[in-house]
Backbone as CSV, one residue per row, in Angstrom:
resi,resn,N_x,N_y,N_z,CA_x,CA_y,CA_z,C_x,C_y,C_z
1,MET,99.358,93.102,81.080,99.574,93.942,82.259,100.946,94.682,82.149
2,VAL,101.117,95.732,82.949,102.342,96.500,82.850,103.532,95.774,83.417
3,THR,103.320,94.625,84.062,104.478,93.897,84.604,105.396,93.380,83.505
4,HIS,104.926,93.390,82.227,105.807,92.954,81.140,106.928,93.998,80.936
5,LEU,106.800,95.174,81.550,107.832,96.190,81.463,109.020,95.883,82.399
6,ILE,108.871,94.898,83.253,109.980,94.531,84.156,110.896,93.607,83.425
7,ASN,112.161,94.028,83.249,113.134,93.246,82.499,113.352,91.867,83.064
8,ASN,113.376,90.842,82.157,113.788,89.502,82.489,112.820,88.758,83.433
9,LEU,111.648,89.281,83.678,110.753,88.642,84.622,109.956,87.471,83.998
10,GLU,109.785,87.525,82.652,109.030,86.524,81.968,109.731,85.155,82.099
11,GLY,108.994,84.151,82.471,109.532,82.787,82.544,110.244,82.467,83.835
12,LEU,110.392,83.445,84.732,111.078,83.246,85.952,110.096,82.729,87.029
13,GLU,110.488,81.720,87.767,109.639,81.218,88.843,109.565,82.273,89.979
14,ILE,108.365,82.643,90.351,108.132,83.627,91.405,107.398,82.977,92.561
15,ILE,107.891,83.178,93.791,107.271,82.610,94.959,106.871,83.717,95.906
16,LEU,105.612,83.667,96.355,105.151,84.552,97.442,105.349,83.814,98.753
17,ALA,106.216,84.344,99.636,106.498,83.660,100.929,105.535,84.111,101.964
18,SER,104.241,83.956,101.702,103.190,84.392,102.592,101.912,83.641,102.331
19,SER,101.173,83.308,103.398,99.897,82.623,103.230,98.720,83.599,103.241
20,SER,99.034,84.912,103.300,97.991,85.932,103.358,97.111,85.953,102.106
21,PRO,95.808,85.729,102.216,94.926,85.782,101.056,94.901,87.199,100.420
22,ARG,95.136,88.200,101.199,95.094,89.546,100.701,96.334,89.850,99.853
23,ARG,97.504,89.388,100.289,98.727,89.545,99.472,98.590,88.714,98.207
24,TYR,98.064,87.548,98.306,97.860,86.694,97.141,96.986,87.425,96.106
25,ALA,95.880,88.008,96.545,94.969,88.707,95.637,95.625,89.922,94.997
26,LEU,96.457,90.616,95.766,97.105,91.832,95.233,98.204,91.477,94.198
27,LEU,98.943,90.386,94.416,99.900,89.948,93.409,99.198,89.526,92.135
28,LYS,98.090,88.868,92.275,97.263,88.468,91.110,96.799,89.723,90.364
29,GLN,96.378,90.704,91.130,95.923,91.962,90.530,97.006,92.644,89.718
30,MET,98.264,92.466,90.173,99.405,93.023,89.409,99.636,92.309,88.121
31,GLY,99.083,91.086,87.968,99.289,90.306,86.765,100.458,89.333,86.806
32,LEU,100.992,89.090,88.014,102.125,88.192,88.161,101.628,86.747,88.245
33,LYS,102.463,85.862,87.698,102.209,84.417,87.825,103.195,83.898,88.924
34,PHE,102.676,83.239,89.960,103.482,82.887,91.098,102.871,81.723,91.846
35,SER,103.704,81.110,92.685,103.202,80.112,93.589,103.357,80.610,95.029
36,VAL,102.637,79.955,95.946,102.666,80.376,97.340,103.377,79.307,98.182
37,ILE,104.434,79.727,98.904,105.099,78.854,99.844,105.296,79.653,101.127
38,PRO,104.432,79.497,102.083,104.507,80.301,103.326,105.848,80.080,104.048
39,SER,106.358,81.097,104.620,107.550,81.012,105.428,107.216,80.635,106.854
40,ASN,108.050,79.834,107.494,107.847,79.469,108.888,108.719,80.312,109.831
41,ALA,109.315,81.317,109.276,110.223,82.196,110.104,109.359,82.917,111.146
42,GLU,109.886,83.034,112.350,109.209,83.713,113.423,109.349,85.223,113.239
43,GLU,108.272,85.968,113.565,108.308,87.403,113.467,108.784,88.030,114.790
44,ASP,109.602,89.054,114.695,110.058,89.819,115.825,109.183,91.034,115.994
45,HIS,108.366,91.051,117.019,107.460,92.191,117.286,107.783,92.855,118.616
46,LYS,109.043,92.692,119.046,109.446,93.444,120.210,109.487,94.926,119.896
47,LEU,109.213,95.727,120.895,109.137,97.171,120.672,110.438,97.691,120.123
48,PRO,110.496,98.203,118.892,111.747,98.682,118.282,111.846,100.205,118.432
49,THR,112.995,100.700,118.096,113.163,102.163,117.978,112.764,102.655,116.609
50,ASP,112.731,101.733,115.618,112.413,102.108,114.242,111.506,101.004,113.667
51,PHE,110.231,101.342,113.439,109.297,100.344,112.937,109.557,99.936,111.513
52,GLU,110.070,100.887,110.693,110.424,100.517,109.326,111.547,99.471,109.301
53,ASP,112.496,99.639,110.203,113.588,98.658,110.287,113.024,97.292,110.731
54,LEU,112.086,97.326,111.676,111.483,96.071,112.187,110.819,95.281,111.065
55,VAL,109.934,95.930,110.294,109.194,95.195,109.253,110.144,94.750,108.138
56,GLN,111.194,95.514,107.867,112.208,95.039,106.871,112.931,93.812,107.363
57,ARG,113.278,93.791,108.647,113.972,92.628,109.213,113.073,91.419,109.171
58,ASN,111.831,91.588,109.502,110.890,90.479,109.460,110.680,89.977,108.040
59,ALA,110.595,90.887,107.085,110.423,90.527,105.686,111.676,89.765,105.199
60,MET,112.847,90.205,105.662,114.075,89.512,105.287,114.096,88.100,105.838
61,ASN,113.756,87.959,107.112,113.735,86.611,107.692,112.779,85.677,106.999
62,LYS,111.613,86.174,106.697,110.614,85.348,105.989,111.111,85.008,104.598
63,GLY,111.613,85.993,103.875,112.046,85.730,102.460,113.245,84.828,102.388
64,MET,114.218,85.034,103.262,115.415,84.189,103.225,115.106,82.736,103.554
65,ALA,114.137,82.507,104.467,113.779,81.144,104.843,113.277,80.355,103.630
66,VAL,112.586,81.046,102.707,112.104,80.383,101.489,113.140,80.376,100.408
67,ALA,113.861,81.503,100.248,114.853,81.644,99.183,115.977,80.637,99.288
68,GLN,116.323,80.278,100.492,117.399,79.276,100.669,116.956,77.917,100.226
69,ARG,115.682,77.638,100.282,115.141,76.350,99.827,114.881,76.335,98.323
70,TYR,114.691,77.515,97.732,114.379,77.626,96.314,115.302,78.678,95.681
71,PRO,116.591,78.349,95.535,117.572,79.344,95.118,117.376,79.880,93.692
72,ASP,116.673,79.143,92.850,116.505,79.607,91.476,115.258,80.475,91.285
73,ALA,114.488,80.609,92.331,113.243,81.357,92.254,113.402,82.793,92.744
74,LEU,112.550,83.676,92.257,112.457,85.008,92.790,111.432,84.993,93.900
75,VAL,111.847,85.328,95.102,111.012,85.205,96.285,110.584,86.617,96.734
76,ILE,109.300,86.781,96.977,108.728,88.052,97.494,108.194,87.777,98.901
77,SER,108.536,88.627,99.828,108.064,88.503,101.185,107.585,89.828,101.681
78,ALA,106.826,89.799,102.744,106.306,91.058,103.330,105.977,90.848,104.799
79,ASP,105.998,91.933,105.570,105.570,91.934,106.956,104.876,93.251,107.238
80,THR,103.703,93.158,107.855,102.893,94.357,108.143,102.614,94.437,109.661
81,VAL,102.777,95.634,110.204,102.372,95.873,111.573,101.517,97.136,111.650
82,VAL,100.594,97.135,112.611,99.748,98.300,112.930,100.249,98.862,114.223
83,VAL,100.505,100.177,114.245,101.154,100.832,115.381,100.271,101.994,115.851
84,THR,99.973,102.044,117.137,99.320,103.189,117.701,100.052,103.554,119.000
85,GLU,100.415,104.831,119.075,101.135,105.355,120.242,102.379,104.485,120.567
86,ASN,103.077,104.087,119.470,104.308,103.296,119.599,104.087,101.890,120.171
87,THR,102.871,101.407,120.074,102.530,100.055,120.489,102.059,99.283,119.273
88,ILE,102.622,98.083,119.079,102.229,97.230,117.953,100.950,96.493,118.303
89,MET,99.990,96.568,117.418,98.704,95.865,117.601,98.686,94.629,116.709
90,GLY,98.662,93.461,117.314,98.607,92.237,116.553,97.166,91.847,116.202
91,LYS,96.946,90.563,115.971,95.606,90.089,115.671,94.878,89.822,117.008
92,PRO,93.614,90.207,117.114,92.900,90.038,118.358,92.735,88.547,118.704
93,LYS,92.841,88.250,119.973,92.735,86.862,120.450,91.256,86.425,120.618
94,ASN,90.362,87.390,120.910,88.981,87.097,121.161,88.178,88.406,120.980
95,LYS,86.897,88.329,121.272,86.002,89.481,121.043,86.393,90.680,121.936
96,GLU,86.763,90.395,123.195,87.097,91.487,124.084,88.408,92.136,123.711
97,ASP,89.334,91.336,123.213,90.627,91.867,122.725,90.359,92.733,121.496
98,ALA,89.499,92.295,120.593,89.138,93.071,119.415,88.483,94.392,119.843
99,PHE,87.595,94.324,120.805,86.929,95.563,121.306,87.947,96.514,121.823
100,ARG,88.897,96.038,122.633,89.915,96.896,123.217,90.745,97.578,122.117
101,MET,91.139,96.794,121.069,91.894,97.379,119.974,91.115,98.456,119.233
102,LEU,89.884,98.162,118.870,89.099,99.094,118.068,88.754,100.334,118.868
103,GLN,88.544,100.173,120.167,88.272,101.353,121.023,89.545,102.232,121.107
104,ALA,90.710,101.611,121.133,91.961,102.376,121.163,92.183,103.107,119.837
105,LEU,91.723,102.576,118.724,91.891,103.222,117.429,90.838,104.327,117.185
106,SER,89.683,104.230,117.850,88.571,105.114,117.632,88.928,106.591,117.780
107,GLY,88.645,107.356,116.717,88.883,108.806,116.777,90.322,109.215,116.693
108,ARG,91.219,108.285,116.381,92.637,108.593,116.390,93.299,108.162,115.053
109,THR,94.512,108.666,114.889,95.295,108.316,113.722,96.365,107.285,114.164
110,HIS,96.458,106.180,113.420,97.510,105.196,113.690,98.308,104.971,112.388
111,ARG,99.366,104.202,112.497,100.246,103.964,111.341,100.304,102.511,111.003
112,VAL,100.375,102.250,109.727,100.538,100.854,109.220,101.851,100.809,108.450
113,TYR,102.752,99.938,108.875,104.061,99.760,108.243,104.087,98.406,107.540
114,THR,104.585,98.390,106.299,104.860,97.094,105.640,106.272,97.088,105.088
115,GLY,106.968,96.048,105.435,108.296,95.797,104.868,108.193,94.832,103.717
116,ILE,108.936,95.100,102.623,108.889,94.213,101.448,110.327,93.720,101.184
117,GLY,110.424,92.448,100.828,111.700,91.885,100.460,111.602,91.156,99.138
118,ILE,112.638,91.259,98.297,112.748,90.501,97.057,114.124,89.802,97.106
119,PHE,114.117,88.501,96.803,115.326,87.707,96.996,115.524,86.820,95.760
120,TRP,116.799,86.677,95.323,117.162,85.679,94.331,118.481,85.048,94.824
121,GLN,118.321,83.930,95.518,119.460,83.311,96.185,120.543,82.830,95.232
122,ARG,120.133,82.458,94.027,121.092,82.012,92.998,122.172,83.081,92.771
123,HIS,121.755,84.331,92.800,122.694,85.434,92.617,123.112,86.114,93.907
124,GLU,122.650,85.547,95.048,122.943,86.093,96.349,122.599,87.581,96.462
125,GLN,121.405,87.871,95.927,120.957,89.269,95.883,119.615,89.435,96.600
126,LYS,119.440,90.568,97.222,118.183,90.893,97.848,117.993,92.414,97.812
127,ILE,116.719,92.817,97.993,116.424,94.231,98.097,115.285,94.351,99.113
128,LEU,115.364,95.354,99.971,114.376,95.547,101.049,113.946,97.031,101.079
129,ASP,112.673,97.231,101.413,112.193,98.590,101.578,110.963,98.538,102.492
130,ALA,110.478,99.703,102.866,109.295,99.763,103.735,108.443,100.951,103.416
131,VAL,107.157,100.829,103.705,106.170,101.899,103.427,105.370,102.129,104.704
132,CYS,105.023,103.371,104.946,104.185,103.743,106.086,102.934,104.484,105.604
133,THR,101.790,104.126,106.090,100.538,104.807,105.791,99.867,105.215,107.089
134,LYS,99.374,106.435,107.162,98.618,106.901,108.301,97.129,106.680,108.057
135,VAL,96.428,106.142,109.040,95.020,105.837,108.932,94.278,106.491,110.103
136,ARG,93.227,107.246,109.776,92.427,107.890,110.835,91.064,107.278,110.901
137,PHE,90.706,106.846,112.120,89.378,106.291,112.370,88.381,107.351,112.748
138,ARG,87.147,107.091,112.427,86.032,107.895,112.993,85.968,107.618,114.484
139,SER,85.236,108.507,115.195,84.918,108.179,116.590,83.784,107.155,116.533
140,LEU,84.066,106.020,117.133,83.114,104.882,117.035,82.355,104.710,118.330
141,SER,81.067,104.440,118.190,80.249,104.101,119.379,80.494,102.630,119.759
142,GLU,80.142,102.297,121.020,80.290,100.924,121.447,79.425,100.003,120.600
143,GLU,78.266,100.448,120.227,77.368,99.688,119.367,78.002,99.394,118.031
144,GLU,78.681,100.393,117.412,79.323,100.168,116.135,80.489,99.185,116.252
145,ILE,81.270,99.307,117.317,82.376,98.382,117.518,81.873,96.929,117.714
146,ARG,80.887,96.758,118.526,80.323,95.414,118.744,79.756,94.820,117.461
147,ALA,79.081,95.667,116.707,78.476,95.204,115.429,79.568,94.766,114.475
148,TYR,80.669,95.530,114.395,81.757,95.143,113.506,82.398,93.839,113.958
149,ILE,82.645,93.740,115.226,83.227,92.500,115.755,82.365,91.293,115.426
150,ASN,81.032,91.444,115.485,80.128,90.324,115.183,80.148,89.907,113.725
151,THR,80.741,90.687,112.837,80.927,90.241,111.466,81.988,89.187,111.340
152,GLY,82.819,89.038,112.370,83.903,88.100,112.337,85.120,88.562,111.585
153,GLU,85.071,89.739,111.025,86.155,90.252,110.193,87.447,90.567,110.894
154,PRO,87.389,91.003,112.181,88.594,91.453,112.812,89.621,90.373,113.158
155,PHE,89.274,89.126,113.212,90.057,88.156,113.956,91.305,87.649,113.240
156,ASP,91.456,87.825,111.970,92.700,87.395,111.287,93.479,88.599,110.747
157,LYS,93.254,89.765,111.360,93.850,91.020,110.852,94.509,91.800,111.954
158,ALA,95.736,92.240,111.679,96.444,93.071,112.621,95.669,94.368,112.876
159,GLY,95.551,94.717,114.129,94.781,95.928,114.485,93.336,95.667,114.593
160,GLY,92.865,94.490,114.199,91.486,94.130,114.383,90.506,94.683,113.350
161,TYR,91.045,95.094,112.176,90.122,95.569,111.135,90.689,95.298,109.751
162,GLY,89.792,95.254,108.773,90.217,95.113,107.376,89.665,96.237,106.576
163,ILE,90.532,97.107,106.048,90.074,98.297,105.322,89.423,97.898,104.003
164,GLN,89.749,96.742,103.493,89.195,96.294,102.214,87.801,95.658,102.355
165,GLY,87.350,95.492,103.605,86.043,94.885,103.859,85.158,95.865,104.571
166,GLN,84.320,95.375,105.489,83.421,96.271,106.187,84.173,97.224,107.140
167,GLY,85.446,96.941,107.384,86.247,97.860,108.178,86.433,99.201,107.503
168,ALA,86.158,99.292,106.217,86.212,100.578,105.515,85.210,101.589,106.131
169,LEU,84.153,101.066,106.782,83.154,101.954,107.372,83.681,102.645,108.626
170,LEU,84.795,102.182,109.149,85.361,102.732,110.365,86.402,103.822,110.063
171,VAL,86.891,103.858,108.821,88.017,104.695,108.429,87.517,106.042,107.868
172,GLU,88.028,107.116,108.489,87.678,108.482,108.050,88.562,108.928,106.906
173,GLY,89.797,108.497,106.916,90.720,108.926,105.854,92.067,108.263,106.008
174,ILE,92.864,108.298,104.937,94.246,107.770,104.993,95.197,108.739,104.358
175,GLU,96.440,108.657,104.740,97.517,109.451,104.150,98.599,108.454,103.716
176,GLY,98.683,108.229,102.427,99.649,107.249,101.925,98.977,106.202,101.099
177,CYS,99.632,105.051,100.978,99.212,103.964,100.090,98.112,103.160,100.756
178,TYR,96.962,103.085,100.071,95.808,102.293,100.546,96.209,100.788,100.582
179,TYR,96.875,100.325,99.544,97.208,98.883,99.449,98.193,98.454,100.545
180,ASN,98.966,99.390,101.058,99.825,99.081,102.204,98.969,98.654,103.407
181,VAL,97.831,99.319,103.587,96.951,99.003,104.705,96.336,97.611,104.498
182,VAL,96.078,97.257,103.252,95.572,95.919,102.943,96.649,94.839,103.232
183,GLY,97.920,95.222,103.029,98.988,94.258,103.351,100.124,94.185,102.371
184,LEU,100.007,94.925,101.218,101.110,94.883,100.231,101.039,96.126,99.384
185,PRO,101.973,97.073,99.538,101.957,98.293,98.713,102.456,97.962,97.284
186,VAL,101.508,97.755,96.392,101.839,97.216,95.069,102.669,98.141,94.208
187,ALA,102.440,99.438,94.315,103.201,100.381,93.478,104.675,100.321,93.901
188,LYS,104.922,100.321,95.198,106.276,100.206,95.705,106.933,98.906,95.268
189,LEU,106.176,97.790,95.322,106.675,96.476,94.905,107.051,96.516,93.410
190,PHE,106.220,97.121,92.592,106.495,97.202,91.160,107.802,97.965,90.915
191,VAL,108.013,99.078,91.570,109.217,99.882,91.413,110.422,99.093,91.874
192,MET,110.255,98.355,92.997,111.383,97.536,93.499,111.707,96.390,92.532
193,LEU,110.718,95.766,91.962,110.932,94.682,90.982,111.684,95.193,89.784
194,LYS,111.290,96.379,89.281,111.980,96.954,88.123,113.474,97.222,88.429
195,ALA,113.721,97.774,89.607,115.123,98.095,89.965,115.887,96.828,90.185
196,PHE,115.282,95.805,90.806,115.954,94.586,91.102,116.322,93.811,89.828
197,MET,115.383,93.675,88.922,115.566,92.867,87.713,116.455,93.539,86.700
198,ARG,116.691,94.820,86.796,117.644,95.501,85.878,119.047,94.971,86.080
199,ARG,119.322,94.323,87.235,120.656,93.849,87.506,121.003,92.568,86.773
200,PHE,119.973,91.861,86.263,120.216,90.501,85.815,119.758,90.278,84.381
201,SER,120.339,89.250,83.820,119.771,88.655,82.565,119.567,87.196,82.871
202,VAL,118.408,86.661,82.509,118.098,85.276,82.787,118.831,84.370,81.823
203,SER,119.561,83.391,82.378,120.296,82.476,81.536,119.743,81.053,81.635
C-alpha cells in the first residue's frame, strides 16, 4: 500500500482512539496496522461559532485521553458532526427522532464536519485539521423515510443516515470528500501523517 511512503511509520505502534466500525474499516483500507482503544473523553456539542474548531477540539480531547496513557504510540482520533441550518444533528434516540431528522434533511443541503488529530506524546507533538463536505438529499416521501428507518440503519449514525449503506439512496449529490461523510477523510489523514512523520526518526 502507499502508506509505506510515510517516513518512519513502519514498526510504530498505531492506535485508533475510536470504537467506530466505519473508521476501523477505513484505516484498514488505507493499509495501516493498528489497534483500537476507544477514548472516554466527553464530546462538546454545544452550538459553536466555528464547527471546524469544534470537531478539532473534540478530536484533540479524544486523542489526548489515549495518548497520555500510551506515550510511545502514534494515536489517531476523529470527531464528526452533521450540521443543518447551524444545528448539530446527533444520533437519533428513537424512530420518531430519526423521522424528524430525515424530514429536516429532505430536499436540502447539509454539512458534515470531521476533525482529525494525530498525537505522539513521547515527543509532545500533535497535529489537527478538519474537513467539511456538503451533502444534498433528494426530496423524500414519508413512505421512503419510514422504510429507511425500518432498516435499522439510522440509529448509530449522526444525522440518522449512513451514506455507505442504504442511506446512499437518499443522497442526490455531495461536494467534497465522500469518506468524510462516512466518518474519516482518508486522503486528508494520509497527507497529515506524511507531514507529521517527516518531523521524526524512530529510535
